[in-house]
Residue frames as qw, qx, qy, qz and C-alpha x, y, z in Angstrom:
[[0.029, -0.990, 0.008, 0.141, 11.18, -4.52, -25.41],
 [0.750, 0.493, -0.148, 0.416, 14.37, -3.70, -27.31],
 [0.630, -0.300, -0.207, 0.685, 17.61, -2.58, -25.64],
 [0.191, 0.305, 0.167, 0.918, 17.31, 0.77, -27.44],
 [0.398, -0.656, -0.369, -0.524, 13.88, 1.41, -25.90],
 [0.712, -0.533, -0.360, 0.281, 15.15, 0.53, -22.43],
 [0.503, -0.118, -0.070, 0.853, 17.96, 3.08, -22.67],
 [0.049, -0.473, -0.297, -0.828, 15.52, 5.72, -23.98],
 [0.570, -0.682, -0.405, -0.214, 13.30, 5.16, -20.93],
 [0.695, -0.412, -0.236, 0.540, 16.26, 5.37, -18.56],
 [0.353, 0.157, 0.095, 0.917, 17.45, 8.54, -20.24],
 [0.231, -0.612, -0.349, -0.671, 14.05, 10.19, -19.90],
 [0.666, -0.660, -0.347, -0.014, 14.03, 9.43, -16.16],
 [0.640, 0.026, -0.262, 0.722, 17.46, 10.87, -15.40],
 [0.008, -0.458, 0.051, -0.888, 16.24, 14.47, -14.97],
 [0.660, -0.574, -0.269, -0.403, 13.60, 13.23, -12.54],
 [0.814, -0.243, -0.385, 0.361, 16.26, 11.70, -10.32],
 [0.346, 0.292, -0.217, 0.865, 17.82, 15.10, -9.75],
 [0.403, -0.575, -0.106, -0.704, 14.69, 16.20, -7.89],
 [0.861, -0.458, -0.174, -0.136, 15.16, 13.55, -5.19],
 [0.015, 0.735, -0.601, 0.313, 17.84, 13.62, -2.51],
 [0.649, -0.300, 0.639, -0.283, 16.89, 10.30, -0.87],
 [0.096, 0.273, -0.896, -0.338, 17.78, 6.95, -2.44],
 [0.732, -0.057, -0.397, -0.550, 15.18, 4.57, -3.75],
 [0.391, -0.244, 0.815, -0.352, 14.11, 1.84, -1.27],
 [0.613, 0.155, -0.578, -0.516, 13.02, -1.41, -2.92],
 [0.828, -0.222, 0.377, -0.350, 11.51, -4.78, -2.01],
 [0.952, 0.279, -0.012, 0.127, 13.95, -6.61, -4.27],
 [0.647, 0.186, -0.681, -0.289, 16.13, -8.56, -4.65],
 [0.066, -0.204, 0.859, -0.465, 15.86, -9.88, -1.08],
 [0.337, -0.404, -0.836, -0.154, 13.12, -12.21, 0.08],
 [0.219, -0.503, -0.522, 0.654, 12.70, -9.80, 3.01],
 [0.112, 0.798, 0.414, 0.423, 10.23, -7.03, 2.27],
 [0.274, 0.211, -0.269, 0.899, 11.43, -3.58, 3.34],
 [0.147, -0.629, -0.640, 0.416, 9.53, -1.84, 6.14],
 [0.042, -0.352, 0.112, 0.929, 9.98, 1.41, 4.17],
 [0.467, 0.653, 0.579, -0.143, 7.07, 2.71, 2.05],
 [0.380, 0.403, 0.378, 0.742, 7.03, 4.55, -1.25],
 [0.051, -0.220, -0.229, 0.947, 6.62, 8.31, -0.67],
 [0.364, 0.633, 0.543, -0.414, 3.18, 9.85, -1.08],
 [0.519, 0.783, 0.033, -0.341, 2.31, 10.40, -4.79],
 [0.012, -0.600, 0.738, 0.309, 5.47, 8.56, -5.92],
 [0.934, 0.242, 0.007, -0.262, 5.28, 5.65, -8.38],
 [0.245, -0.600, 0.754, 0.108, 7.81, 2.83, -8.36],
 [0.904, 0.295, -0.206, -0.229, 8.45, -0.05, -10.79],
 [0.375, -0.554, 0.743, -0.003, 10.56, -2.99, -9.60],
 [0.901, 0.347, -0.038, -0.259, 11.20, -5.60, -12.27],
 [0.098, -0.607, 0.783, 0.100, 13.59, -8.44, -13.02],
 [0.810, 0.134, -0.510, -0.257, 13.93, -12.17, -13.56],
 [0.507, -0.488, 0.647, -0.293, 14.47, -15.19, -11.31],
 [0.737, 0.201, -0.618, -0.187, 15.59, -18.74, -12.06],
 [0.578, -0.454, 0.563, -0.378, 15.11, -21.38, -9.37],
 [0.523, 0.267, -0.797, -0.141, 16.62, -24.82, -9.92],
 [0.791, -0.391, 0.098, -0.460, 14.43, -27.17, -7.88],
 [0.814, -0.288, 0.491, 0.116, 16.64, -30.23, -8.48],
 [0.382, -0.279, 0.656, 0.588, 18.80, -31.68, -11.25],
 [0.250, 0.364, 0.789, 0.428, 15.81, -31.93, -13.62],
 [0.019, -0.806, -0.580, -0.120, 13.26, -29.28, -12.67],
 [0.284, -0.152, -0.129, 0.938, 13.39, -25.51, -12.69],
 [0.104, 0.847, 0.514, -0.086, 11.12, -22.45, -12.61],
 [0.364, 0.064, 0.163, 0.915, 11.94, -19.29, -14.57],
 [0.063, 0.832, 0.465, -0.297, 10.06, -16.05, -13.83],
 [0.330, -0.122, 0.362, 0.863, 10.48, -13.61, -16.71],
 [0.194, 0.460, -0.431, 0.751, 9.63, -11.04, -15.78],
 [0.344, -0.566, -0.638, 0.393, 8.81, -10.40, -12.14],
 [0.083, 0.451, 0.120, 0.880, 7.20, -6.97, -11.85],
 [0.282, -0.596, -0.624, 0.420, 6.00, -5.05, -8.80],
 [0.061, 0.585, 0.213, 0.780, 4.19, -1.72, -9.20],
 [0.382, -0.491, -0.569, 0.537, 3.99, 0.48, -6.07],
 [0.027, 0.638, 0.218, 0.738, 2.18, 3.78, -5.54],
 [0.221, -0.138, -0.581, 0.771, 2.28, 5.99, -2.44],
 [0.179, -0.677, -0.605, -0.378, -1.37, 6.76, -1.73],
 [0.404, -0.894, -0.047, -0.190, -0.73, 8.36, 1.68],
 [0.025, 0.762, -0.587, 0.272, 2.29, 9.02, 3.87],
 [0.432, -0.332, 0.786, -0.292, 1.60, 5.76, 5.73],
 [0.752, 0.259, 0.573, -0.199, 0.01, 3.67, 2.97],
 [0.135, 0.448, -0.638, -0.612, 1.06, 2.35, -0.43],
 [0.861, 0.286, 0.218, -0.360, -0.86, 0.32, -3.03],
 [0.234, -0.459, 0.805, 0.295, 0.79, -2.59, -4.85],
 [0.880, 0.354, 0.029, -0.315, 0.27, -4.77, -7.93],
 [0.383, -0.458, 0.766, 0.239, 2.52, -7.81, -8.58],
 [0.811, 0.492, -0.037, -0.314, 2.59, -9.22, -12.13],
 [0.338, -0.508, 0.770, 0.185, 4.76, -12.29, -12.80],
 [0.832, 0.371, -0.266, -0.317, 5.12, -14.57, -15.79],
 [0.505, -0.488, 0.710, -0.051, 6.56, -18.03, -15.18],
 [0.740, 0.333, -0.533, -0.240, 7.85, -21.00, -17.15],
 [0.650, -0.422, 0.585, -0.241, 7.86, -24.21, -15.09],
 [0.670, 0.381, -0.610, -0.185, 9.78, -27.14, -16.57],
 [0.615, -0.390, 0.592, -0.346, 9.11, -30.04, -14.22],
 [0.513, 0.360, -0.727, -0.281, 10.62, -32.96, -16.13],
 [0.001, -0.113, 0.943, -0.314, 10.33, -35.34, -13.15],
 [0.388, 0.365, 0.667, -0.521, 6.53, -34.86, -13.19],
 [0.274, 0.297, 0.707, 0.581, 6.20, -34.35, -16.95],
 [0.036, 0.871, 0.448, -0.198, 4.65, -30.93, -16.36],
 [0.390, 0.074, 0.213, 0.893, 5.43, -27.86, -18.47],
 [0.012, -0.837, -0.520, 0.167, 3.54, -24.70, -17.50],
 [0.363, 0.138, 0.170, 0.906, 3.85, -21.28, -19.12],
 [0.069, -0.692, -0.447, -0.563, 2.28, -17.85, -18.90],
 [0.152, -0.564, 0.202, -0.786, 0.99, -15.30, -16.42],
 [0.304, -0.207, -0.829, 0.422, 0.74, -16.26, -12.75],
 [0.190, -0.795, -0.576, -0.016, -2.22, -14.91, -10.71],
 [0.154, 0.608, -0.074, 0.775, -2.01, -11.11, -10.51],
 [0.483, -0.436, -0.602, 0.463, -1.60, -9.98, -6.89],
 [0.088, -0.758, -0.119, -0.636, -3.21, -6.85, -5.42],
 [0.658, -0.413, -0.487, 0.400, -2.12, -5.52, -2.07],
 [0.104, -0.925, 0.042, -0.363, -0.98, -2.79, 0.26],
 [0.631, -0.030, -0.468, 0.619, 1.75, -1.89, 2.71],
 [0.297, -0.864, -0.169, -0.369, 0.95, 0.24, 5.77],
 [0.318, 0.381, -0.565, 0.659, 3.34, 1.79, 8.28],
 [0.618, -0.584, -0.524, -0.049, 2.37, 0.84, 11.82],
 [0.528, -0.820, -0.014, 0.222, 5.12, 2.43, 13.93],
 [0.648, 0.499, -0.114, 0.563, 8.27, 4.48, 13.44],
 [0.523, -0.585, -0.221, 0.579, 10.61, 6.12, 15.94],
 [0.117, 0.955, 0.039, -0.270, 11.42, 9.80, 15.47],
 [0.139, -0.705, 0.587, 0.373, 14.97, 9.02, 14.40],
 [0.820, 0.374, -0.259, -0.347, 13.72, 6.16, 12.10],
 [0.025, -0.497, 0.861, -0.103, 16.02, 3.72, 13.90],
 [0.233, 0.135, 0.955, -0.127, 13.08, 1.28, 14.17],
 [0.484, 0.164, -0.246, -0.823, 10.22, 0.86, 11.69],
 [0.337, 0.151, 0.921, -0.123, 7.33, -1.62, 11.65],
 [0.454, 0.232, -0.287, -0.811, 4.95, -2.09, 8.71],
 [0.648, 0.175, 0.701, -0.240, 2.21, -4.49, 7.63],
 [0.213, 0.338, -0.650, -0.646, 2.20, -6.03, 4.15],
 [0.594, 0.239, 0.717, -0.276, -0.75, -7.90, 2.61],
 [0.299, 0.340, -0.562, -0.692, -1.44, -9.18, -0.91],
 [0.716, 0.194, 0.607, -0.286, -4.05, -11.43, -2.47],
 [0.085, -0.218, 0.770, 0.594, -3.64, -13.35, -5.72],
 [0.659, 0.346, 0.149, -0.650, -6.60, -13.33, -8.10],
 [0.590, -0.048, 0.789, 0.166, -6.80, -16.82, -9.57],
 [0.593, 0.667, 0.450, -0.033, -8.92, -15.76, -12.57],
 [0.236, 0.937, -0.220, -0.130, -6.28, -13.19, -13.59],
 [0.436, -0.497, 0.715, 0.228, -3.80, -15.82, -14.77],
 [0.439, 0.356, -0.681, -0.465, -2.95, -17.89, -17.81],
 [0.887, -0.098, -0.255, -0.373, -4.62, -21.29, -18.11],
 [0.730, 0.174, -0.594, 0.290, -1.51, -23.18, -16.97],
 [0.260, 0.151, -0.568, 0.766, -1.27, -21.16, -13.73],
 [0.512, -0.434, -0.125, -0.731, -4.92, -20.80, -12.70],
 [0.048, 0.094, -0.875, 0.473, -5.77, -22.03, -9.20],
 [0.202, -0.498, -0.841, -0.069, -8.97, -23.32, -7.66],
 [0.233, -0.908, -0.349, -0.003, -9.34, -20.13, -5.62],
 [0.183, 0.855, -0.231, 0.426, -7.50, -16.96, -4.66],
 [0.769, -0.234, -0.384, 0.455, -4.68, -16.93, -2.10],
 [0.127, -0.962, 0.025, -0.242, -3.17, -14.35, 0.23],
 [0.662, 0.126, -0.389, 0.628, 0.06, -13.28, 1.89],
 [0.348, -0.903, -0.066, -0.245, 0.37, -11.38, 5.19],
 [0.733, 0.055, -0.340, 0.587, 3.63, -10.28, 6.81],
 [0.346, -0.925, -0.040, 0.151, 4.87, -8.07, 9.60],
 [0.665, 0.532, -0.110, 0.513, 7.94, -6.14, 8.44],
 [0.531, -0.810, -0.021, 0.248, 10.61, -4.84, 10.81],
 [0.621, 0.575, -0.138, 0.515, 13.71, -2.71, 10.28],
 [0.574, -0.754, -0.035, 0.316, 16.40, -1.72, 12.78],
 [0.430, 0.817, -0.230, 0.309, 19.03, 0.86, 11.90],
 [0.859, -0.362, -0.150, 0.330, 22.13, -0.47, 13.67],
 [0.423, -0.468, 0.138, 0.764, 24.49, 2.28, 12.44],
 [0.286, 0.687, -0.130, -0.656, 24.82, 4.81, 9.65],
 [0.287, 0.452, -0.726, -0.432, 25.99, 2.03, 7.33],
 [0.167, -0.020, -0.986, -0.013, 24.18, -1.08, 8.59],
 [0.602, -0.098, 0.165, -0.775, 20.51, -1.98, 8.96],
 [0.115, -0.007, 0.991, -0.064, 18.68, -5.19, 9.76],
 [0.603, 0.028, -0.208, -0.770, 15.46, -6.17, 7.97],
 [0.017, 0.000, 0.993, -0.117, 13.36, -9.11, 9.16],
 [0.580, -0.083, -0.264, -0.766, 9.85, -10.40, 8.44],
 [0.197, 0.074, 0.953, -0.216, 7.42, -12.93, 9.87],
 [0.528, 0.214, -0.072, -0.819, 4.18, -13.91, 8.20],
 [0.548, 0.143, 0.815, -0.124, 1.88, -16.42, 6.61],
 [0.326, 0.224, -0.560, -0.728, 0.91, -17.42, 3.07],
 [0.711, 0.156, 0.551, -0.408, -2.19, -19.43, 2.21],
 [0.008, 0.235, -0.836, -0.496, -1.66, -22.09, -0.47],
 [0.678, 0.185, 0.155, -0.694, -5.07, -22.58, -2.10],
 [0.654, 0.301, -0.636, -0.277, -3.93, -25.61, -4.13],
 [0.470, 0.068, -0.838, 0.268, -2.81, -27.67, -1.14],
 [0.543, -0.682, -0.301, -0.386, -5.24, -26.03, 1.31],
 [0.756, -0.366, -0.308, 0.447, -2.48, -25.32, 3.82],
 [0.143, -0.988, 0.061, 0.009, -0.83, -22.43, 5.64],
 [0.772, 0.279, -0.167, 0.547, 2.80, -21.60, 4.98],
 [0.419, -0.879, -0.045, 0.223, 4.66, -19.76, 7.74],
 [0.621, 0.621, -0.057, 0.475, 7.44, -17.47, 6.50],
 [0.477, -0.808, 0.026, 0.345, 10.47, -15.87, 8.14],
 [0.637, 0.616, -0.060, 0.459, 13.35, -13.75, 6.81],
 [0.524, -0.767, 0.046, 0.367, 16.47, -12.21, 8.36],
 [0.665, 0.559, 0.152, 0.471, 18.63, -9.86, 6.27],
 [0.392, -0.685, 0.044, 0.612, 21.55, -7.64, 7.42],
 [0.544, 0.739, 0.250, 0.309, 22.20, -4.93, 4.81],
 [0.559, -0.487, 0.078, 0.667, 25.36, -2.86, 4.37],
 [0.358, 0.932, 0.037, -0.050, 26.04, 0.46, 2.63],
 [0.828, -0.053, 0.145, 0.539, 29.45, -0.03, 1.03],
 [0.286, -0.069, 0.169, 0.941, 29.62, 3.39, -0.64],
 [0.311, 0.347, 0.115, -0.877, 27.39, 6.15, -1.95],
 [0.569, 0.274, -0.464, -0.621, 26.39, 3.91, -4.88],
 [0.548, 0.112, -0.825, -0.083, 26.82, 0.33, -3.65],
 [0.641, -0.377, 0.396, -0.538, 24.88, -1.74, -1.12],
 [0.415, 0.184, -0.889, -0.053, 25.31, -5.40, -0.15],
 [0.704, -0.320, 0.247, -0.584, 23.24, -7.87, 1.82],
 [0.211, 0.107, -0.971, 0.017, 23.23, -11.40, 3.17],
 [0.652, -0.158, 0.021, -0.741, 20.08, -13.25, 4.12],
 [0.027, -0.014, -0.995, 0.095, 18.61, -16.36, 5.68],
 [0.575, 0.025, 0.057, -0.816, 14.96, -17.22, 5.08],
 [0.057, 0.003, -0.997, -0.058, 12.61, -20.17, 5.15],
 [0.615, -0.153, -0.170, -0.754, 9.11, -21.57, 5.38],
 [0.145, -0.063, 0.936, -0.315, 7.20, -24.16, 7.40],
 [0.662, -0.104, -0.306, -0.676, 4.06, -26.22, 6.77],
 [0.723, -0.284, 0.498, -0.386, 2.40, -29.07, 8.64],
 [0.945, 0.241, 0.171, -0.139, 2.58, -31.57, 5.79],
 [0.763, 0.541, -0.179, 0.305, 6.12, -31.01, 4.53],
 [0.705, -0.292, -0.140, 0.631, 9.63, -30.63, 5.83],
 [0.053, -0.910, -0.061, 0.408, 10.78, -27.00, 6.31],
 [0.680, 0.551, 0.116, 0.470, 12.66, -25.16, 3.59],
 [0.393, -0.818, 0.055, 0.417, 15.67, -23.01, 4.52],
 [0.658, 0.618, 0.109, 0.416, 17.83, -20.85, 2.25],
 [0.394, -0.658, 0.060, 0.639, 20.84, -18.54, 2.40],
 [0.552, 0.656, 0.305, 0.414, 21.58, -15.88, -0.21],
 [0.338, -0.637, 0.010, 0.692, 23.43, -12.66, -0.82],
 [0.505, 0.613, 0.422, 0.437, 23.77, -9.93, -3.39],
 [0.298, -0.248, 0.008, 0.922, 24.43, -6.34, -4.36],
 [0.253, 0.852, 0.458, 0.007, 22.50, -3.26, -5.42],
 [0.422, -0.083, 0.172, 0.886, 23.91, -0.33, -7.39],
 [0.162, 0.826, 0.387, -0.376, 22.29, 3.10, -7.63],
 [0.488, 0.421, 0.350, 0.680, 22.77, 4.63, -11.08],
 [0.095, -0.474, 0.052, -0.874, 20.94, 7.65, -9.63],
 [0.247, -0.072, 0.660, -0.706, 18.84, 8.10, -6.50],
 [0.698, 0.226, 0.204, -0.648, 15.82, 6.93, -8.52],
 [0.828, 0.370, -0.363, -0.215, 17.33, 4.04, -10.52],
 [0.492, -0.534, 0.675, -0.134, 18.71, 0.87, -8.96],
 [0.712, 0.303, -0.605, -0.188, 20.24, -2.30, -10.42],
 [0.618, -0.472, 0.543, -0.317, 20.43, -5.49, -8.38],
 [0.672, 0.267, -0.681, -0.115, 21.77, -9.04, -8.48],
 [0.601, -0.418, 0.510, -0.452, 21.31, -11.89, -6.04],
 [0.674, 0.184, -0.700, -0.148, 22.09, -15.62, -5.73],
 [0.511, -0.425, 0.563, -0.492, 21.36, -18.25, -3.10],
 [0.469, 0.128, -0.863, -0.137, 21.01, -21.94, -2.34],
 [0.788, -0.443, -0.189, -0.384, 18.89, -24.29, -0.29],
 [0.080, 0.500, -0.762, 0.404, 20.38, -25.52, 2.99],
 [0.605, -0.075, 0.651, -0.453, 17.69, -28.05, 3.95],
 [0.327, 0.006, 0.909, 0.257, 16.71, -31.33, 2.27],
 [0.338, 0.638, 0.689, -0.061, 13.33, -30.05, 1.07],
 [0.073, 0.807, -0.035, -0.585, 14.62, -26.77, -0.37],
 [0.716, 0.698, -0.002, 0.013, 15.41, -25.99, -4.00],
 [0.840, 0.030, -0.007, 0.542, 19.03, -26.52, -5.08],
 [0.340, -0.289, 0.017, 0.894, 19.81, -22.88, -5.94],
 [0.277, 0.846, 0.452, 0.057, 18.43, -19.68, -7.47],
 [0.369, -0.197, 0.085, 0.904, 19.66, -16.40, -8.93],
 [0.182, 0.854, 0.483, -0.064, 17.97, -13.11, -9.78],
 [0.342, -0.101, 0.137, 0.924, 18.70, -9.76, -11.39],
 [0.107, 0.776, 0.611, 0.115, 16.67, -6.64, -12.02],
 [0.200, 0.217, 0.021, 0.955, 16.14, -2.91, -12.21],
 [0.131, -0.708, -0.633, 0.284, 13.93, -0.56, -10.17],
 [0.170, 0.360, 0.204, 0.894, 12.72, 2.91, -11.23],
 [0.132, -0.622, -0.593, 0.494, 11.05, 5.60, -9.12],
 [0.120, 0.515, 0.338, 0.779, 9.06, 8.58, -10.44],
 [0.243, -0.534, -0.538, 0.605, 8.38, 11.41, -7.98]]
């Protein structure tokens, strides 16, 4: 897609943003998924790129990462994740390209206080192995399940944290996931966050990461983001960085 087409799309969405008084809530760029849902009948596109440097030789580039979200009900949203990846694993002489398994899922609100100071939601997605390029096809489908929590600590600070489990169909093992992410509203347009997250399996050493980044609201319905982090355990990747844009149509 050319730069000119991107600006034409953004321009066409600007009038829509004037209809919404609440800011867009996204599931990127943090590893933590937000406990917030897309509003009923609203459609949201969250897209970007991510480069993860596994070690001095190997890296994975996702270009693009795309998440499509639709508010089916007040307490339920439908989701489709579409990611393309280039894996250059020189140490193993593996070079994989193309579409990763498309993931279908949902997010459902389980509990919310009247003042929205505490929200709990359930997130689940399954990856369809057949819906992938040859290089990224798996033996069978996989799934992700997480409990999502959000505490509003003040008017400017909230805390998002997740716990959950992924199923790795290639290695036939369960991966336990956790995230912890304080988020700060710096101004009407700017937000910042820091984060610590990781994963555990029986067969491998745990992976732990720290990261941080910023989000900027062009309008209430258009958000830009940037994020960078590094591994802090011996089995983690060296570092990663991401950037992207999210659009909401109401």
